[in-house]
N, C-alpha and C positions, 0 to 999 in steps of 0.2 A: 701836535695834539697832546694834551695831558693824558696820563694814564687814568683809566676809570678806577673808581674806588668803591669798596663795599665793606660791610661788616659781616661777621660770621654768625652771630646768634645772640648770646646773652648780653644785656646791658645792665649796669648797676640798678638795683631796685631802690626807690625812695623809701624813707622811713615810714611813711604812712601806709604802705602796702602791708596788710596783716597776714602775709604768707612768708614765713621764713624759707630760705633756700639754702642749698648746700654751699654757696659761696659765703654765707653769713655764719653758718654753723659748720665747723670743721667735720669733714666726713669720717675722720678717725676719732671723733670725740665720743664719749660714753652716752651722751644724750642726743645723738644725731637722730635716731629713729623717732623719739618723742618730740623733739624740737622741730623736725622737718616733716616726716611722713605723717605722723598722727596729728600734728598741728594743722597741716593742710586739710585733713579730713574734717577737723572741727570747724575750720573757717569756711569750708566749701558750702556749708548750708546757710551761711549768712549773706546778707545783701551787700556784697563787696564789688559788684560789677562796675559801679561808677568809679570806684577807686582804681580798679585795674585798668579801666579804659583811660582814666586820667594819666596813669603811669605809662601806658603805652604811647599816648599822644606826646608826653614829655620826652620819652626815649627817642621817638621819631624826630621830634623837633631838635633835640640835641645833636643827633647824627647829621641832620641836614645843615644845621648851623655850623658844624665843623667842616662841611664840604663833601660829605659822603654822597656819592651818586646813587647807590643802591642800598638803602637802609634795610634793617630787619625790624620786626616788632619788638625786639629787645627781650623776648621771652618773659615778659613781666608776669604772666599768669602761672608760670611754672616753678614749682618748688625744686624740681630737678628735671633737666631736659629730657631724661629717659622716662622717669616714672610718671610724669604728667601724661605722656602718650599712653603708657600702659594702663592707666585708669580708664581709658576708653576702649579697651579690649576685654572680651570675655576670656577667662582662663587664669587671670591674675588674682591672687589673694593678698590683700593689703591689711588684713586683720591679724593673720597668723604669720608673722615674719620668720625668716630662716636666718640664723647666724652663719655667716661665711667668713673665711679668711681671704683677704685680697692683697694684691701687689706683693706676692711672694712672702706673705706673712707679716707685712708691714703693719696691718691693723685688721680688726674684725668689724663687720657691719651686719646689721639686721636688714634683710632685703625682702621686697615683695616676692612671692613664690608662685610659680606656675603649677597649677594643680588640675588643669583641664585643657582641652584643645583651645588654641588661640583663634579667636574670631573677632572681626571688627564689629563694633556695636554702633555707637553714635559717630557719624561722619561729619556732623555739623560744627563741632567745636573748633577745629582749626580754621574752618571757613569763616566763622565769626571773628576769630583772632585776626585773620588776614583783612577782613573787611574794615574793622576798626582801624587797623594800622594804615591801610592804603588810603582810606578817607582822610586821615590826619596828614598823610604825606603829600597827597595830591600828585603822586608819581608812583611808578611800580615799586612794590615792596617785596622782599624775599621772605618766604616762610620756611622754617627748618623743621625736620623730623629726625629722630634717631633711627639709625639703620638696624637691620636684623641682628648682625653680629654684636653690635654695641648693646642692644637691649639684652641679648642673651648673657653678655658678660656682666651686666649690672643688675641682674635678677637671679633668683635661685630656681632651678628646674627640678621639680618633684614629679614630673609627669612623662616627659618625652624620653630622656636618656638617649637622645639621638640628635646631636648638634646640627647636622645638615637639615633634618626634617623640621626641627624647631625653627631654624632660620628661614626655611621656605614658608612655613605657616605665618611667621611674623611678617615676611615680605608681602604675602598675599593680603594680610590685614592692613599693612601700611599702604598697599596699593589702593585699597578702598578709600583711605583718607586722602591720598594724593590725587586720585581721580576726582573726588568731590571738590577739592581745591581748584583743580583745573576747570571743572564744569562751572564753578562759580565765577571764573575769570582770572584766577591767579596764574601768572605766567612765569614765576621765578620760584622754584621749589628746590630745596637743598636737603639731601640725606646725609646725616653725620655718621661717619664710620671710622672713628679714631682707632678702633680695634684692628682695622686693616694694617696699620703701622705696627701695632703691638703683636699681632699674630699673622704675619704675612703668609705663612704656609697655609693656614686655614682660609685666608682670603683668596688664595689662588685655587684651592680645592673646591670651595663652594660659595665664598663670599661675593665674588664678582657676579656669579649667576643670580644670587638673591638680590644683589643691587639692581640688576636689570629687571627682575620681577617687580621691584618697587615702582618702577617707572612704566611698566607695561601698559599699553593702550592709551598713552597720553597723546594729545594733538601735537603735531610737529612744531607748533609755535611756542610750546612750553620750554623754557630754559631749564635744563636738568643740571643739577650741581651735586657733587659729592665732596664732603669735607673730611680730611684725614689728618688730624693733628697727632702729636706724639705723646700726649698725656698732660693732665693737670697736676699741680701740687696740692697739698692740703691747705695751704695758706699762702698769702702774698709774701714774696721774698724768701721762700723756702729754697735753699740752694741744693739740697741733696736728694730731691725726689727722683724716683726712677722714670726715665724716658724710654721710649722705644729705641731700638738700635738704629744708628744713623743710616745704615745701608738698607733699611726696610723700604724706604721709598723707591730706591733703585730696584729692589727685588720685585716690586709689584707694579712699577710704572708702565711697562709695556702692556700688561694685562688690563690695566685700568684705563689707559689712554684710549679715548674714543667711546667709552661706555656712556659718558655724560658730556654735555656741552662744555662744562667747566669743572676743573679739579682744584680743590683748595688744599694747600700744604703750608705748614709753618716753616719759617726760615730765620726769623729774628732771634729767637732764643738760641738757636744753633744753626749757623749757616750751612746750607746744603753744599755738597761737592759740585764742582762745575759740570762733571760728567752726568749729573742727574737730568738737567734741563733738556738736553737734546732728545731724551726718551719720549717727551711729550710732543708729538707731531700733529695730533688731531684736535685734542681738547685745548681750550684756553686754560691758562694756569692762574689761579688766584694765589698769590704769594704773600705770606705774612711778613711785614716789614717793621712792625712794632711788637714788643713782647706784651703778654697779658698776665704774667706771673711775677713781674719785677716792677718796683715803684720807680726805677730810674726812667726818666723821660728821654727818649732818643731825640737828638737834634735833627732839624730839617736836613742839614748837610750830610750827616751820616746815613740817614734814610735814603737820600738822593744818591749817595755814593753806592750803596748796595743795589739800588734799582739799576743803576748804570752797569754794574757788574753782571747782574742777572740778564740784562738785555744784550750782553755780548754772546749769550748762549740761547736766548729765546727771543723771537721777534716781538717787538713792542706791541703789535696789533693783537697778540695772543697773551698779553700780560695784564692782570688786574691786581691792584694793590689793596691790601687789607691788613688788619691785625692778625697775629698768629691764630687766635681763637676767640672765644667769648670774653667779654670785658668785666664780668661780674666781680672779680676780686679787687678791681682798681678803685672803686668809688667814682662818683660822677666827675669830680674836679680833675682827677688824674686821668680818667678815661678821655675826657674832652681835650686835655693837653696833648695826649698821644695822638688822638684822631686829627686834631688841627695840624700837627706837624706832619703826619702821614699825608694829609690832603695837600698841604703846601708843597711837599716834596713831589707828589704826583703831578701837580700842576706845572712844576718848574723843571722836571727832569728832561 
């Protein structure tokens, strides 16, 4: 049997979509806030639903054409996979941004600011995103949401000053969105928590508990997924960007295993040590076999070789093949080349 395949989240936006996103405008650039956050607000009042629906349908069709079994909606409506979600919560201020220093002083950003208690407001937005995508796909589609720790790390807190409390309130708000998806019929829901790899100590102290809160009360037939990549660069083919420590996955593996049905980790950018994989005894493992921050296209043969190596330490029935993370940096042509090779390798391994 071939290995099943999926994508992680973002897919390149076509030029006609009037929403810039952080893949198109470097997050360390001086005009990021105006070009992405404020431009999104300007365009949100215009009648662009037809264009966003068209982009979603095309992203789905591309993934399926490449051979992907479980596509995502491509996050075509999102200017940033975190901030899009925050716009549907009370407590966030997108008008008065806060300048913060990120990645150990690598750059400064103006970020949305938490100025009041976090509460869910509109729970219908992601439902519509999923409905458009699944209708286009004619098969199950996975919807993604940012996790509590990741939202906390990508916004400015001027209210809580209590990281665990903030994460719990975010988890409860996310749970409202996730339950609405499940009630509408969505059966594949992924919470993105890359900060688990960057801050494993905090993940162990309160992150795993807030991840469970996100999925609280869901029907048993909902497939729960958590994605934990090790960090994006600022632009394609950036070689020196900071990644999470390589042993981070090992540090948190035992605590995360079994919390969700599937766990997504990256492996293509930097192969994981062999001793990591036996830590996952309960959850299926989504492993990244093609890079998302490099323009080099991995061959079918090298992808298949790495799949074979991983299967020496993890049963094939608990392995799912994917890219390392979202594909937004690559552009459509390059993304499709990588996905085709990934799927060809998965079919032949």
